[in-house]
BALO-272350 format. One line per 5 residues: number of its first residue (from 1); their letters; for each residue x, y, z of N, C-alpha, C. Coordinates in steps of 0.05 Angstrom, whole numbers. Each point is the difference from the previous one (the first is absolute). Example, Ala and Ser with C-alpha at 12.3 -4.5 7.8 and 13.67 -1.06 7.14 Angstrom:
# residues 2
1 = as = 264 -114 156 -18 24 0 18 24 0  -7 21 -14 16 24 1 -15 22 14
//
This chain:
# residues 485
1 = xxxxx = -1283 -410 704 -15 10 -23 -3 30 2  6 14 -21 -1 30 1 -28 9 -3  -10 17 18 -28 9 -1 -3 19 -24  -24 -2 -12 -6 16 -23 -5 29 8  8 19 -16 -4 28 6 -28 8 -7
6 = xxxxx = -12 18 15 -26 11 -7 1 13 -27  -23 1 -15 1 13 -27 10 28 1  -9 16 21 9 28 0 30 2 5  11 -19 16 29 -1 5 15 -7 -25  -10 -20 -15 13 -8 -25 -1 23 -20
11 = xxxxx = -22 14 -2 -2 22 -19 19 23 7  5 3 27 18 21 8 29 -8 -4  5 -27 4 28 -9 -3 9 -2 -29  -19 -4 -18 7 -3 -28 13 25 -12  -12 25 5 13 24 -11 27 4 12
16 = xxxxx = 4 -6 27 27 3 12 20 -18 -14  -8 -25 -5 18 -19 -14 7 10 -28  -20 11 -14 5 11 -27 19 24 2  -4 17 20 18 23 3 28 -9 5  3 -20 17 27 -10 6 13 -12 -25
21 = xxxxx = -15 -15 -16 11 -11 -24 8 22 -20  -17 21 -1 6 22 -19 25 15 9  3 3 27 23 15 10 26 -14 -4  0 -26 -3 25 -15 -2 5 -6 -30  24 7 -10 6 -7 -28 1 -30 -4
26 = xxxxx = -12 -9 -21 -1 -29 -5 24 -10 -15  17 18 -10 23 -8 -16 25 2 18  18 -20 -2 25 2 14 16 24 -11  -1 4 -26 15 22 -12 -11 27 11  -26 2 3 -12 25 11 9 4 29
31 = xxxxx = -1 -22 15 9 2 28 29 9 2  18 -12 -16 28 7 1 4 29 -10  -15 7 -20 3 28 -11 -10 20 20  -22 -5 13 -10 18 20 20 2 23  10 -23 10 19 1 22 25 15 -8
36 = xxxxx = 11 -6 -24 24 14 -9 -5 30 -4  -23 7 -10 -6 28 -5 -2 15 26  -15 -12 20 -2 14 26 27 2 13  16 -21 -1 27 1 11 17 21 -13  -2 1 -27 16 20 -15 -8 28 6
41 = xxxxx = -27 5 2 -10 26 6 9 9 28  -2 -19 19 8 7 27 30 6 1  16 -16 -14 29 5 -1 6 27 -13  -13 7 -22 6 25 -14 -9 23 18  -23 -3 14 -9 22 17 19 4 23
46 = xxxxx = 9 -21 13 20 3 21 26 11 -10  9 -10 -23 25 10 -11 -2 29 -7  -23 8 -13 -4 28 -7 -1 18 24  -14 -9 21 -2 16 25 28 3 12  15 -22 1 27 2 12 18 19 -16
51 = xxxxx = -1 -2 -27 16 17 -17 -9 29 3  -26 5 2 -10 27 3 10 12 27  -2 -15 21 10 10 26 30 5 -1  14 -19 -13 29 4 -1 7 25 -16  -15 5 -22 6 24 -16 -6 25 16
56 = xxxxx = -23 0 14 -7 23 16 22 6 21  9 -22 13 20 4 20 26 11 -12  7 -11 -23 25 9 -14 -4 29 -9  -24 7 -10 -4 27 -9 1 20 23  -12 -7 23 1 17 23 29 3 11
61 = xxxxx = 14 -23 -1 28 2 8 16 18 -18  -5 -1 -26 14 18 -19 -8 29 5  -26 5 6 -9 27 5 14 10 26  2 -16 20 13 8 25 29 8 -6  14 -16 -15 28 7 -6 2 26 -16
66 = xxxxx = -18 4 -18 0 25 -16 -5 24 18  -21 -2 18 -6 22 18 24 4 19  13 -21 8 23 3 18 23 16 -14  4 -6 -26 21 16 -14 -8 29 -2  -26 6 -4 -9 28 -1 5 13 28
71 = xxxxx = -6 -15 21 4 11 27 29 6 6  18 -16 -10 29 5 4 8 26 -15  -13 5 -23 7 25 -14 -8 24 16  -24 -1 13 -10 22 17 14 0 27  12 -23 7 14 0 26 25 18 -1
76 = xxxxx = 10 7 -24 23 18 -3 -8 29 1  -24 6 8 -9 28 2 17 14 22  2 27 -3 14 16 19 -20 17 16  9 13 21 -17 16 17 12 27 4  -17 20 -1 9 28 5 3 5 30
81 = xxxxx = 11 24 7 4 6 28 -26 1 16  -22 7 -15 -25 2 14 -14 -27 2  14 -22 -10 -12 -27 2 -17 -8 -23  -2 18 -21 -17 -7 -23 16 -19 -18  -15 -15 -16 12 -21 -18 9 13 -25
86 = xxxxx = 23 -9 -9 10 8 -27 2 -26 -16  -21 -6 -16 0 -26 -14 20 0 -23  5 -23 -12 18 -1 -24 -11 17 -22  19 12 -16 -9 16 -22 -14 -16 -21  12 -22 -7 -12 -18 -20 -12 -24 14
91 = xxxxx = -27 -4 -1 -13 -23 13 8 -26 -15  -1 -22 13 8 -26 -13 -19 -8 -22  -24 12 -1 -20 -7 -22 -15 25 -7  -3 6 -26 -14 25 -8 -28 1 11  -13 -22 7 -27 1 9 -3 14 27
96 = xxxxx = 22 3 15 -1 14 25 -6 30 -4  4 10 -24 -5 29 -6 -27 5 -13  -14 -22 -7 -26 3 -14 -22 -5 20  -17 21 5 -21 -3 20 -19 -23 -8  -7 -16 20 -19 -22 -4 10 -22 -18
101 = xxxxx = 27 -2 -2 11 -20 -18 -3 -29 10  -5 -3 26 -2 -27 12 25 -8 15  22 15 -1 24 -6 15 6 25 17  0 -4 26 2 22 19 22 -4 20  12 23 9 21 -1 21 -8 19 22
106 = xxxxx = 5 -9 25 -5 16 24 24 -2 19  7 22 12 20 0 21 -13 11 25  -2 -16 21 -14 8 24 21 7 21  -4 25 12 17 10 22 -16 4 25  14 5 21 -14 6 25 -15 27 -3
111 = xxxxx = 12 18 -16 -11 27 -3 -18 3 -24  -4 -20 -15 -17 1 -24 6 -21 -20  -7 5 -25 6 -20 -21 5 15 -27  13 -15 -17 5 9 -28 -12 -21 -18  -12 10 -22 -13 -19 -20 10 8 -28
116 = xxxxx = 3 -20 -17 8 5 -27 -22 14 -16  8 11 -24 -20 14 -16 -23 -18 -8  5 -26 -3 -21 -19 -9 -21 -3 22  6 8 25 -19 -3 21 -20 23 1  4 21 -17 -19 22 -1 -25 -8 -14
121 = xxxxx = -22 -1 14 -26 -8 -11 -11 -24 13  13 -23 -1 -11 -24 13 0 3 31  -18 -14 13 -1 -1 29 12 -26 9  25 2 10 16 -23 7 -3 -6 30  3 -26 8 -1 -6 28 25 11 15
126 = xxxxx = -5 8 24 22 12 16 17 -23 12  26 5 1 19 -19 11 12 10 25  5 -17 19 12 7 26 30 -2 -2  13 12 19 29 -2 2 9 -29 7  21 -9 -13 11 -26 5 27 3 14
131 = xxxxx = 7 -19 16 26 1 13 22 -4 -21  22 13 4 22 -3 -20 7 -29 -5  2 -6 -25 7 -27 -8 -24 -19 -5  -24 8 9 -23 -16 -4 -12 3 -27  -9 -22 -12 -12 0 -27 -27 -14 1
136 = xxxxx = -19 11 -15 -27 -13 -2 -9 0 -29  -16 -19 -6 -13 -1 -26 -29 -9 5  -19 16 -8 -28 -5 6 -17 8 -23  -25 -10 1 -19 6 -20 -16 -25 -9  -19 4 -16 -9 26 -12 -14 18 21
141 = xxxxx = 6 26 -1 -12 20 17 -18 18 -16  -23 9 11 -19 17 -15 12 28 -6  -7 10 -23 10 26 -8 -21 13 -19  -1 27 1 -18 14 -19 18 12 -21  -5 -9 -25 16 9 -22 -6 30 -7
146 = xxxxx = 17 10 -19 -3 28 -7 -26 6 -14  -12 -20 -12 -26 4 -14 -23 -5 19  5 -5 26 -21 -4 20 -9 -28 3  9 -18 -16 -8 -28 3 17 -13 21  -12 -21 13 14 -15 20 20 -20 -13
151 = xxxxx = 22 -4 13 20 -19 -10 15 -12 23  22 -14 -6 16 -13 20 29 4 -7  18 0 21 28 2 -5 15 -19 19  24 -8 -9 19 -14 17 19 21 11  8 -3 25 18 19 13 24 -14 13
156 = xxxxx = 23 13 -6 25 -10 12 11 22 17  7 -6 25 10 19 19 28 -8 10  17 21 3 28 -5 8 8 21 21  4 -8 25 8 18 21 30 7 -1  7 26 1 28 9 -2 6 22 21
161 = xxxxx = 25 8 2 9 22 17 22 15 -14  -3 27 -1 20 17 -14 18 12 22  27 -1 -6 19 13 19 10 26 -13  12 18 16 10 25 -9 22 -2 -21  4 22 -16 19 -1 -22 27 13 7
166 = xxxxx = 5 5 26 26 10 8 2 30 2  -21 15 -5 0 29 2 -11 9 28  10 -11 20 -8 8 26 -23 -16 11  -12 -17 -16 -23 -15 9 5 -30 -2  26 -7 6 7 -29 -2 -15 -17 20
171 = xxxxx = -7 13 22 -15 -16 20 -30 0 -5  -7 13 -21 -29 2 -6 -9 -26 -15  -22 -11 8 -11 -25 -14 -30 4 -3  -8 -5 -25 -29 4 -7 -11 -27 -9  -18 -12 16 -13 -25 -9 -22 7 -21
176 = xxxxx = -2 -17 -20 -21 4 -20 -6 -28 -13  -22 -1 -14 -10 -25 -13 -7 6 -29  10 -16 -18 -6 3 -28 -22 -21 -7  -22 10 -12 -21 -17 -10 -2 2 -30  0 -22 -13 -5 -2 -29 -26 -15 -5
181 = xxxxx = -18 12 -15 -26 -12 -5 -4 -3 -30  -12 -22 -8 -6 -5 -28 -27 -11 -3  -15 10 -19 -27 -9 -5 0 -30 -8  -21 -14 8 -2 -29 -6 -7 -5 -29  -7 20 -15 -9 -5 -28 21 -14 -16
186 = xxxxx = 25 8 2 22 -13 -16 3 -29 7  1 -6 26 2 -27 9 -24 -17 -8  -24 13 2 -25 -14 -8 0 -7 -30  11 19 -16 2 -7 -29 19 -23 -5  22 -1 14 19 -22 -3 -13 -27 8
191 = xxxxx = -14 1 23 -13 -25 9 -22 -9 -19  -16 20 -10 -21 -7 -19 11 -12 -25  22 13 -11 12 -11 -24 11 -28 4  13 -4 24 10 -26 6 -22 -21 2  -22 8 14 -22 -19 3 -12 -7 -27
196 = xxxxx = -4 19 -17 -12 -6 -26 18 -19 -16  27 5 1 18 -18 -15 0 -27 14  0 0 27 2 -26 14 -24 -18 -6  -24 11 4 -24 -16 -5 -4 -7 -29  9 17 -18 -1 -6 -28 17 -24 -7
201 = xxxxx = 25 0 11 18 -22 -5 -9 -25 14  -8 3 26 -10 -24 14 -24 -12 -13  -18 18 -9 -24 -10 -14 7 -15 -25  19 11 -16 8 -13 -24 13 -27 6  18 0 21 12 -25 8 -20 -20 10
206 = xxxxx = -21 10 15 -21 -19 9 -15 -12 -23  -7 15 -21 -13 -11 -23 17 -21 -14  26 7 -3 18 -19 -14 2 -26 17  3 3 26 2 -23 18 -26 -17 -1  -23 13 0 -25 -14 -2 -2 -16 -26
211 = xxxxx = 7 13 -22 0 -15 -25 19 -23 0  24 5 12 20 -22 2 -11 -22 18  -14 8 22 -11 -20 18 -22 -16 -14  -16 12 -17 -20 -15 -15 13 -20 -18  22 8 -14 14 -19 -17 12 -22 16
216 = xxxxx = 12 6 23 12 -20 17 -21 -20 10  -23 11 9 -21 -17 10 -11 -18 -22  -4 12 -24 -10 -16 -22 20 -23 -7  26 7 1 20 -20 -7 1 -22 22  0 9 26 2 -19 22 -24 -18 3
221 = xxxxx = -24 11 -8 -25 -16 2 -6 -16 -25  18 2 -19 -5 -15 -25 -1 -31 5  17 -11 17 -3 -29 5 -28 -8 11  -12 17 16 -27 -6 10 -20 1 -23  3 19 -19 -18 0 -23 5 -25 -17
226 = xxxxx = 25 -9 -2 5 -24 -15 -13 -24 13  0 -1 27 -13 -22 14 -30 1 -5  -12 24 1 -29 2 -6 -6 -9 -28  17 9 -19 -4 -9 -28 1 -30 -3  20 -13 13 2 -29 -2 -24 -14 13
231 = xxxxx = -9 11 23 -24 -11 13 -24 1 -19  -3 23 -14 -23 2 -18 3 -20 -23  25 -5 -9 3 -20 -22 -6 -28 11  8 -5 25 -7 -26 12 -30 -3 2  -14 21 9 -29 -2 3 -13 -4 -27
236 = xxxxx = 11 13 -21 -12 -3 -27 8 -27 -13  18 -15 13 9 -25 -12 22 2 -20  11 25 -3 21 4 -20 27 -9 11  3 -4 26 25 -9 12 -6 -22 21  19 -18 2 -4 -22 19 8 8 29
241 = xxxxx = 16 21 3 8 8 27 17 25 -1  10 8 23 17 24 2 28 -7 -10  13 20 -12 27 -5 -9 19 4 24  26 -6 -5 20 2 21 16 26 -1  -6 17 -20 16 25 -4 -13 22 17
246 = xxxxx = 4 -2 26 -10 21 19 21 7 21  -1 24 11 19 7 21 -2 -19 24  22 -1 16 1 -18 23 -23 5 20  -8 25 3 -22 6 19 -26 -11 -8  -4 -5 -26 -26 -10 -10 1 -30 -5
251 = xxxxx = 24 -12 3 2 -29 -6 -18 -17 19  -1 6 26 -18 -16 17 -29 2 -9  -8 24 -9 -28 3 -9 -5 -16 -26  17 2 -20 -4 -14 -25 2 -30 4  19 -9 18 3 -28 5 -25 -11 14
256 = xxxxx = -11 16 19 -24 -9 14 -24 -2 -20  -1 19 -18 -22 -1 -20 3 -24 -18  25 -5 -9 5 -24 -17 -7 -25 16  8 -1 25 -5 -24 16 -30 -4 4  -15 22 4 -29 -1 2 -13 -10 -25
261 = xxxxx = 9 11 -23 -11 -8 -26 6 -30 -4  25 -8 5 7 -28 -4 -16 -18 19  -4 9 25 -16 -16 19 -29 -3 -9  -11 21 -10 -28 -1 -9 -2 -18 -25  19 1 -18 -1 -17 -23 3 -29 7
266 = xxxxx = 18 -5 20 3 -28 9 -25 -10 13  -13 17 16 -25 -8 13 -22 -6 -21  -1 16 -21 -19 -4 -22 6 -26 -14  26 -5 -6 8 -25 -13 -6 -24 17  4 3 27 -6 -22 18 -29 -6 0
271 = xxxxx = -17 20 0 -29 -5 0 -8 -13 -26  11 9 -22 -7 -12 -26 9 -29 -1  25 -5 11 10 -28 0 -17 -18 18  -9 12 23 -17 -16 18 -26 -8 -13  -12 19 -14 -25 -6 -14 4 -20 -22
276 = xxxxx = 23 3 -14 6 -20 -21 5 -27 12  15 -1 23 5 -26 13 -26 -13 10  -18 17 10 -26 -10 10 -16 -12 -23  -1 15 -23 -15 -11 -23 12 -26 -10  27 0 -1 13 -24 -10 -4 -24 19
281 = xxxxx = 0 5 27 -3 -21 19 -28 -12 0  -20 17 -7 -28 -10 1 -7 -16 -25  17 2 -21 -6 -15 -25 -1 -30 5  19 -10 15 1 -30 3 -24 -10 16  -7 11 24 -24 -10 14 -25 2 -17
286 = xxxxx = -3 22 -15 -24 3 -16 0 -20 -23  23 -5 -11 2 -21 -21 -7 -27 10  9 -7 25 -7 -26 12 -30 -2 4  -12 20 10 -29 -1 4 -15 -3 -26  9 15 -20 -14 -3 -26 3 -28 -11
291 = xxxxx = 24 -11 3 3 -28 -11 -17 -20 16  -3 4 26 -17 -18 16 -29 3 -8  -9 24 -5 -28 3 -9 -4 -12 -27  19 3 -18 -4 -11 -27 1 -31 0  13 -12 21 3 -29 1 -22 -14 14
296 = xxxxx = -22 14 7 -23 -12 14 9 -15 24  16 13 17 10 -13 24 -23 -2 20  0 -21 17 -20 -4 20 -2 23 19  -24 2 13 -5 23 17 19 0 24  4 -22 12 18 -1 24 29 7 -8
301 = xxxxx = 9 -12 -22 27 6 -9 3 29 -9  -21 10 -14 0 27 -9 0 19 24  -16 -6 21 -1 17 23 28 1 14  12 -23 2 27 -1 12 20 16 -16  -1 -3 -26 18 15 -17 -4 30 1
306 = xxxxx = -26 8 0 -6 29 2 9 11 27  -3 -16 21 9 9 26 31 4 1  14 -19 -12 29 2 0 9 24 -17  -12 3 -23 9 22 -17 -8 27 11  -23 1 14 -7 25 13 19 8 22
311 = xxxxx = 8 -20 16 20 6 20 26 9 -12  7 -12 -22 25 8 -13 -2 29 -11  -23 6 -12 -4 27 -11 -2 20 23  -12 -8 22 -2 18 23 28 7 11  17 -21 2 27 4 9 16 18 -19
316 = xxxxx = -4 -4 -26 14 16 -20 -9 30 2  -27 3 1 -10 27 1 9 14 26  -1 -14 23 8 12 25 29 8 -1  17 -17 -11 28 6 -1 6 24 -18  -12 0 -24 5 22 -19 -11 26 10
321 = xxxxx = -24 -1 13 -11 25 10 16 11 24  11 -19 16 17 9 22 25 14 -11  11 -11 -21 23 14 -12 -7 26 -13  -23 1 -13 -9 25 -13 -7 21 20  -9 -9 24 -9 20 21 24 13 13
326 = xxxxx = 24 -13 -1 23 11 13 7 26 -15  7 21 16 7 26 -11 27 0 -13  17 -21 6 26 -1 -12 20 19 13  20 6 -14 22 16 10 -9 29 3  -1 10 24 -5 28 5 27 14 1
331 = xxxxx = 1 22 -15 26 13 -4 11 13 25  -18 11 17 9 14 24 -12 -13 25  3 -26 3 -12 -15 22 18 4 25  -14 -3 23 15 2 26 17 -25 4  23 3 14 17 -23 5 -13 -20 19
336 = xxxxx = 4 -26 -5 -12 -22 16 23 -17 12  -3 -6 26 20 -17 13 -4 -29 -11  22 -13 -3 0 -27 -12 -6 -21 21  13 2 23 -1 -23 19 -29 -6 10  -17 19 7 -27 -8 8 -16 -15 -21
341 = xxxxx = 3 8 -25 -14 -14 -22 11 -28 -3  27 -2 1 12 -27 -3 -8 -19 22  -1 10 25 -7 -17 23 -29 -10 -3  -18 17 -9 -28 -8 -4 -2 -22 -20  15 2 -22 -1 -20 -21 12 -27 10
346 = xxxxx = 23 2 13 14 -24 9 -16 -15 21  -14 14 17 -17 -13 20 -21 -18 -13  -13 11 -21 -19 -16 -15 12 -24 -14  23 5 -13 13 -22 -14 10 -22 18  9 7 24 9 -20 19 -23 -18 9
351 = xxxxx = -24 10 0 -23 -16 7 -7 -19 -23  2 11 -25 -7 -17 -23 21 -23 -3  25 6 4 22 -19 -4 11 -10 27  -18 -2 20 9 -8 26 11 -28 0  -10 -18 -18 10 -27 -1 29 -2 -9
356 = xxxxx = 9 20 -15 28 -1 -10 19 12 21  -10 16 19 17 12 20 20 19 -11  -8 17 -20 19 19 -12 4 24 18  25 8 3 8 23 16 8 23 -18  -13 23 4 6 23 -17 16 21 17
361 = xxxxx = 23 8 -11 17 19 14 -1 27 -15  2 22 16 -1 27 -11 28 13 3  8 14 -21 23 19 2 -9 25 -14  -15 17 15 -13 24 -12 14 24 12  10 17 -18 13 25 9 -22 19 11
366 = xxxxx = 5 12 23 -20 17 13 -8 24 -17  18 10 -16 -6 24 -16 -14 -7 -27  -2 -26 -6 -12 -7 -26 -30 6 0  -10 12 -22 -28 6 -2 -9 -6 -29  -26 -8 -2 -13 -5 -26 -17 24 -6
371 = xxxxx = 4 14 -22 -15 23 -8 -21 -9 -21  -23 -6 8 -21 -9 -18 -25 -9 15  -16 -17 -14 -25 -9 12 6 -23 19  -15 0 22 2 -22 20 -7 -27 -13  -20 0 -17 -8 -25 -14 21 -10 -18
376 = xxxxx = 15 18 -13 22 -9 -17 22 -13 16  6 12 23 21 -12 17 -9 -27 11  -25 -3 7 -10 -26 10 0 -21 -22  -8 8 -24 1 -19 -23 28 -9 -6  18 20 0 28 -6 -6 12 -19 20
381 = xxxxx = -1 7 26 11 -17 21 -15 -26 2  -26 1 -2 -17 -24 3 7 -21 -20  2 8 -26 5 -20 -21 28 -11 2  20 18 5 27 -9 2 4 -19 25  -11 8 23 3 -17 23 -16 -26 -2
386 = xxxxx = -24 1 -12 -15 -24 -3 15 -20 -19  11 11 -21 16 -17 -18 24 -13 15  13 17 18 23 -11 15 -10 -21 20  -22 5 14 -10 -20 19 -8 -26 -15  -10 3 -24 -9 -23 -15 23 -19 -7
391 = xxxxx = 23 12 -6 22 -17 -9 22 -4 21  -1 15 22 21 -3 20 -3 -26 16  24 -9 9 0 -24 18 -4 8 29  15 20 9 -3 8 28 6 30 5  12 14 -20 8 28 5 -7 18 -23
396 = xxxxx = -9 24 8 -5 22 -19 13 25 11  13 15 -17 14 25 9 -11 23 -16  -10 21 14 -9 24 -12 20 23 7  12 11 -20 19 22 3 -10 25 -14  -1 23 15 -9 25 -11 20 22 7
401 = xxxxx = 8 14 -20 20 22 4 -7 23 -19  12 23 6 -3 23 -18 16 -4 -25  -11 10 -22 14 -3 -26 15 26 -6  7 3 -25 15 23 -9 -16 26 5  14 21 5 -12 26 5 14 22 -14
406 = xxxxx = -14 15 -17 11 23 -14 0 24 19  18 19 -4 1 24 18 -27 15 -1  -10 5 24 -25 15 3 -25 -16 -5  2 -27 -2 -23 -16 -6 -1 -23 20  -24 -12 2 -3 -21 20 13 -26 -10
411 = xxxxx = 8 -17 19 14 -24 -7 -18 -21 -12  12 -18 -15 -15 -23 -11 -3 -22 21  -9 -23 -9 -6 -22 18 9 -27 -13  13 -17 16 9 -26 -9 -12 -21 19  -16 -18 -12 -13 -22 15 10 -26 -11
416 = xxxxx = 11 -17 18 11 -26 -8 -14 -22 16  -11 -20 -13 -13 -23 13 16 -25 -9  10 -15 20 16 -24 -5 -12 -24 15  4 -23 -11 -9 -25 14 21 -22 -3  -4 -21 15 19 -23 -2 -11 -23 -15
421 = xxxxx = -18 7 -19 -12 -21 -17 17 -9 -23  -11 -13 -20 16 -10 -22 10 22 -19  -13 24 1 9 22 -18 -11 -4 -28  8 18 -18 -9 0 -28 25 -1 -17  1 -18 -19 22 -2 -19 1 25 -17
426 = xxxxx = 23 8 -8 3 25 -15 -15 -1 -27  -1 -24 -12 -13 -2 -26 -31 0 3  -11 -2 24 -29 0 4 -11 25 13  18 20 5 -9 24 14 -20 15 -18  7 5 -25 -18 14 -18 -26 -14 -4
431 = xxxxx = 0 -27 0 -24 -16 -3 -18 3 24  12 -2 24 -16 1 24 -13 27 4  13 21 -10 -11 27 4 -23 7 -19  -7 -18 -18 -22 4 -18 -26 -2 14  -21 14 -9 -26 -1 12 -12 -27 -2
436 = xxxxx = -11 -11 22 -14 -25 0 18 -25 1  26 4 3 19 -23 0 8 -6 29  -1 -25 8 9 -9 26 27 -14 -2  16 4 21 26 -13 0 -2 -30 0  -21 -11 13 -4 -29 1 -30 -4 -1
441 = xxxxx = -10 -14 -21 -28 -4 -3 -12 -16 22  16 -14 15 -10 -16 23 -7 18 24  11 24 1 -5 18 22 -24 17 -6  -18 2 19 -25 15 -4 5 29 -4  -15 13 -18 3 28 -6 -11 7 -27
446 = xxxxx = 0 26 -6 -10 9 -26 22 11 -18  23 3 10 22 11 -16 -2 29 -7  -15 15 17 -3 29 -6 12 18 21  10 -12 22 12 16 22 23 16 -9  19 -13 -14 23 15 -10 -7 20 -22
451 = xxxxx = -21 -5 -14 -9 19 -21 -11 25 14  -15 -4 22 -9 24 15 24 16 10  20 -15 11 24 14 9 13 16 -22  2 -12 -23 13 14 -23 -16 25 -8  -27 -3 0 -17 23 -7 5 23 20
456 = xxxxx = 1 -6 25 4 21 21 27 13 -4  20 -17 -4 28 11 -4 1 18 -24  -13 -9 -22 0 17 -24 -14 27 5  -22 -1 16 -14 26 5 17 19 16  20 -10 15 18 17 16 27 3 -15
461 = xxxxx = 1 -9 -25 25 2 -16 23 -13 14  -6 -22 13 21 -15 14 10 -23 -17  16 -18 13 12 -22 -14 0 -25 18  -6 -23 -12 -1 -26 14 23 -17 -10  16 -10 19 22 -18 -7 -3 -26 15
466 = xxxxx = 1 -22 -14 -4 -27 11 26 -16 -3  8 -13 21 25 -16 -1 0 -20 23  24 -8 7 4 -20 22 12 14 24  -11 -6 24 9 11 25 27 -11 7  19 18 5 27 -9 9 0 -8 29
471 = xxxxx = -18 11 16 -1 -6 29 -17 -25 6  -23 -2 -13 -18 -22 7 0 -22 -21  9 5 -24 3 -20 -21 -25 -3 -17  -22 12 7 -25 -3 -16 -4 24 -19  -25 7 -5 -7 22 -18 5 27 13
476 = xxxxx = 6 19 -17 5 27 10 -14 20 -19  -18 15 11 -15 20 -15 7 28 10  11 16 -17 9 27 8 -16 20 -15  -13 18 15 -15 22 -12 13 26 6  6 16 -20 12 26 4 -18 21 -12
481 = xxxxx = -8 18 17 -17 23 -8 16 25 0  -2 17 -20 17 24 -2 -9 21 20  18 19 5 -6 23 17 -21 18 -12  -14 15 17 -22 17 -10 10 28 -6  -20 17 -6 6 28 -7 4 16 25
//
């Protein structure tokens, strides 16, 4: 038994439960839309970040190649006899001649350095000498622009060595390094323009995909809305059950609902029939008592008649109430082994019919199971076996096997009871199966055992077949119950 929570604990737990319920979307469509939206946003963010990094890398690679081409132009510089630099007359870009233009050239020597006209004014970082053939690309590096504001530049360096020009200085070699610097403003504008276009397009694509996802979710969840609509019509009494026009994934659900509805209707009909049978059965004893009272019957005879009719009415009421009290076919009942129930019934019947010496044999498949109420199984086996014991000479055979099985569903059940008695003629089978009819009026009974069997079989949507046993020569009763959901 679960202990009750203190009032203060319950009051504290209630707001938490309400917060949890509020935090969780109650609609499947909302859940799917939230999940799809978060996934889409995460994907677009990762894709945008990857594209942005790829563009920056490509832009920097393009900048390096451009600075490298400028460095090659200045690598063709000449040197005077005093070791001073003689740069190209025409620079590779006009910005090299405009002070503070953002594109700068430096040639670093052991004895000093040369700078392009554009380097006049800004304070550029100093570069060291590089070994001939070595190349570097670095940045952003801090720089003070011509207007005094702080900025950044990318720098490309190329180490070279100049040899003599054949005028007596052929053995002369001058190492030098060419540095090309460019302000980051141009690259930053490219990256900013790319980012603006990228996120604008990704955002537009995200909105379109979200709208498309909403339409897809609405279309894919339409069968569920149809099921809800049909359930509401069933609840309102406008429909007898669920239709069959549903996707395969929802067929088990709709079939289970239809089976439940049918089971409940059958239970209601059974209860109504039981009450009607009880009322009809009590009419005769009551009529007998009324006639005895009207006929001025003697006290002793009247007492005897009242006692007999009361016993009869008590038996009728007990039987009908017992049937009405049974829960009937439960749709999702646990499987029940057949053999233990059959052995219990046969032990009792062998005591009752001990004078006949009837032997009951079992051929029960180990995997066979009855999916339903234990009471129904006992009534089914009990009435069939008792009927077989009643008519058998010396042998009764009970055979139980699995029935037909649809893919993905549980197997059905086949129960066969045979005896070596006189059997039932084909033209009397329908008559014997009627309620209150006995195969032989000389044999004690009420003629309702097979009726109970038929009621149980109908509640499980099964089938009863009666014929002659090929093995024992007497009666053969075969019950086939269909497979479940």
